[in-house]
N, C-alpha and C positions, 0 to 999 in steps of 0.2 A: 300165096300166105302158106309158111311152113309150119308144119304141127310142132310145139314144144313139147317138153317133158313135162307133166303135171307135178311130179313130185317137186322137182325144184322149184316152181311156182309156190307150191303151197308152204314149204320150208321157209321162202323169202316171206311171205304173208304172215306166217306165224311169227317170224323175229320180229317184223315191224309193228305187230298188234300188242308186243309186251310193252309198248310205250302208251297204250291206251288205258287209261286208269278206271274207264268205266265199261270197259268189255270183260265179260264174265268168262266162262269155261268155253272151250273149243268142243264144238258137236262134230261128229261124223256125218256129215251130209255130202251128197254127190257133188263131184266136182264135173264142169260142163267140159265136153271133149272139144268144143270150138274153140278153145285157147290157141294162139299163134304167138310166135317170138322167133328172136334170131335162130340161126343153126346152131346146134350144138357144138360146144367148144368154142364159139367165137365169142370174145371179149368186148363186151359192150358197156360195161359199167365204168366210165371214165368219168363219171358225174360228180362233182363236187359238192357233196352234203353239207360239208361243213358252210363254202362259202353259200349255198342256198340256204341254209340256215340261218346265218348273218343276215342274208337280206331280208327273209322273211320278217326276224325280230326288229330289225330296223324300221320295217312298214308296218309293224303293229303297236311300235311304242305310242303312236299319236290316235291309236284306233280306241274308240269307245264300246262299250258292252253294247249288245244289242238286246234293247228292251221290248222292242215292237214284234210282233210276228213275222217271220219269213214271209217273201211273197212265193208261193208255193206253185204256181202256175196251174197246168191242167195236165189231164191224161186223156191220150187220143182211145179209139174202140181198143178192143181184145184182138189181139191178131196170134192166129194160129201158125206155126211155120210149117213149109212144105214137107211132107213125109221124108223125104229123101235129101234134105236140106241137112247142114252140119249142126245146125241148133236145135233140130227136132227132138232131141232128148231132154231139152230145157222145159218144153212144154210150152203153154200160152204166155203171154204179156202184151202190156200196153206202155205205148212210148210215151213219154213226158212231153211237155212243151219245149224242154230244154235237150232232148233229145236222146234221153236215156231209157234205156228198155229195163220197165220194172216188172218183175215175177212176183205174183203174191197173190193168195187166197182170199177174194175180198169177203168170203162169209167168216173169215177169220181175224182180219186185219184192215184198217179202213185204208182208204186211198190217201187221206191226208197223212197218215201215218209214215207210208211209203214215200211220200213227197218231201216230208220232214226229212226223213233218212237222206233222201237225195240232196236236199240243201245242205246237211250236215257234211257230206263228203265231198259237196261241190265247194263248200268253203276251205276245206284241205287244198284242193284243186287250184283254187283261185288265192289262197291265203289271205282270206277275208276273214278277220278275228270278229268283226260286227256280226257277220251272219253266223258264223259259228256259236258265238254265245247266244244267239237269238234261237238257237236250237238246244241249247244245254240248260237244265234246270236250274233255276237260279240259286237257290240254296246250295246246290253241288258248286257252283261257280267260287262262293263265299267259301265254304268248307275244305274244298278241295286246295283253293288258293292260300288258305292258311297254313294248312297240313304242309303244302310244297315249301313254303318259305320257311316253316319250322324244321322239317325234316331234311329238305335240300338245298335251301337258300337261294331259290329262285321263286318267279311268280307264275301265275296261269297263263300270261303273255308267253313267256319263256316256253312252258310246256307246249303250247300250241305250235309255236315254232318249232320245236322239235319233233312235234308228231306229222307237221308238214314235211319236214325234211325227210323223216324215216319213208313215208309214202313215196314220195319223188325219188327218193335213192332204189325203192324197189322198181320203179318203171324209168330208171336211168335219164331222170329230167322232167320236163314239162309233158303232162299226160291231159287225158280228159276220160271222166268216168263214163262208160258205157253201158253196164247192166249192173241191176241190183236185184238180189232176190232175198226174200224174207219167207221163213218157214217156222214152224212149231218146234221148239227145242224139245229133246228127250229130257227126261228126269235124270238128274245128275247122280242124287243119293236116294236109295230108297227111303220112303219115310221122311226125306226132308224135302221142303216147298224150295224150288229153284229160287224164289226170291229172297227167301233167306239166306240162302247161300251166296247170291248175286252181292247182297248187301253187307254180308257178314266182314269182310275185308272193309269196306268203308266205315262201318261203326267200331272195328279196332283202330284204324287210322285216325279218324276223325275225335275218337276219344268220347263218344255219345252214340245213343239209340237212334242213330240217324235213319234208318229204316223207318223205324215208327214214327219218326218225324216226318220223313216224306209222306206217309200215308195220311198224315192229318194235313198235308199242304195240297194234296191233289185229289181228284175225283177216282183216280185207278191207275192201277199199274199194269203195264202189258208185258209179257216175257216174249221175246224173239230169238230166232237164231238168223244170221244174215251174211251172205258173202256179196264181195264187190269186184267187178271186171273193170278194167280200163285200158285206153290204148296209148301205146306212146308217141315221142315224134315222128316215128318212122310208119306209124300205122299198125303197129305189131299189138294185138289185143291180149291180155294176160291176167293172171288171178291177183288181186291186189290183197283180197281179205276173204279168208275162206273159212265158214262156219263157226263163227263166233257167236256167243250169247251177248245179246244188249237187253235194255228193259227201259221200255217208255214210260213216262208218266203222262196221263191224261189230265188236264186241266182247263175246263170252261172250255171244250172241243178244240184245245191246241195241245199239240204233242213236244215232248222234250225227251231228250235224251240225257244219259248220264255218262260223260266221257270226253 
């Protein structure tokens, strides 16, 4: 497996995340050095992003919004990589029943929160709109759908198809999620709560105090910073999303994202 240049992967990941309406500020967290890709200078991006987008959009037209909780699966025991292994710098992890390596501090984040984030990204991998919406906070689906239609002339399903195509474009086609890490984010602005900053844009776009509304609709709001890695169809692993803030709403033991 050939080492890739991390900078290129991070820039590609940053470009993709511009389409994630619910993702907040980028945090400067460490990037793993286990990432692999094709040799420098090799042109591999012959992926037809527009064709992929059209295919996903056609698929999701008949899909229903997911109201039932997603099937989260289970986690294996904690694994500590060998000290001389390529992934030793990433620390310990647990492997989900979907085969994804999840990195998180169990004293800070519940396992079901990580498993929900896993399902969220598996929904992009599999272009599964019903699973996707089962991971997203219900009122966000309604508010964002109205905002997108009013300001951009397309609906929430179209937004999902665009995000699917953007992520697949990074991976030059079909891919599978391999690793997800969640960490505590830094405070972005001194004296300003991260959650206030995170919801500020939504308050403006939706024309209402959406942050206050959400606080009344859930039991708890949880701030996090995450990154995601995936493997392309050639078996090369690379960064898909690097160090972006995300907020989870917890309600009755179930976790939801905004994005």
